[in-house]
N, C-alpha and C positions, 0 to 999 in steps of 0.2 A: 273389385274383388271384395267379397264379404269377409269380415274378420271372424275368427273362431272365438267363442266365448269360453273363458277359462275361469273357474272358481278356485280361489286359493283359500282353503279352509285352515283355520288356525285357532289356537287357544285350547280350551277344554278344562276338564276337572283336575287333570294331573298337575303335580307341582312343576312340571316342565312347560307349563303354558307360556311362560315368558320366552323360553328358548324357541317355542313354536311361533310366537309372534315376531320375534326378531328374524327367524328364518323366512317367514312369510313376507316380511318387509323387504328382505333382500331379493326374494324371488320376484315379487311384484315390480321392484325397481329394474330387474334384469329383463323382464318380458318386453318385447317389441310391441308398442301400442298400435303401430300401423298394421300388425298382423293379428293381434289379440285384443278382445274386449275383456279386460281383467275385472273380476268381481271378487274383492276380498270379503270373506264371510267368517266372522268370529263366533266361537262357542264360549259362553261365559263359564265362570267357575261353577255355576249351578247346572251346567250341561245343556242349557238352552241356547238356541241361536240368537244372536243379536241382529237387529235390523241392518240392512245393507249400509245405510248412511252412517250408523253408529260404528259398524265394523270398519268402514273406510277411515273414519276419523280416528279411531283407536290405533289403527295401523300407522297412519301418517303422523299422529301427534303423541303417541304413547311413549313413555319413558324408555330409554335404552340403557340397561345396566352398564356400569363402567367396564365390567369384565368383557363386554362385547365390543367396546369401542377401540379404535386404534388411532394413534397420533400420526395418521397418514393423510395425504391429500384425499379429498372426497371421492375422486375417481378410482382410488384403489382401496378405500376403507372397506372393512367387512360389512359395516352398516353405515352408509352415508348419512350424515346428520344435516 
């Protein structure tokens, strides 16, 4: 069975870009990799798309602001760390 390709677009010029990134991180983590080929794609502060490799790295390694973290087990946290 072929997997559907899903692009998760995040970031952008808005001051809400960090919220967008954290939301995208949560969505990517929740998608079933057996069913979906997930491609994170970031939009920089300048409005330009980042390369796929840079987008994936930023999503995986980017800082998660304290206000989005929870002192819960990773399986139930809003943003698993």
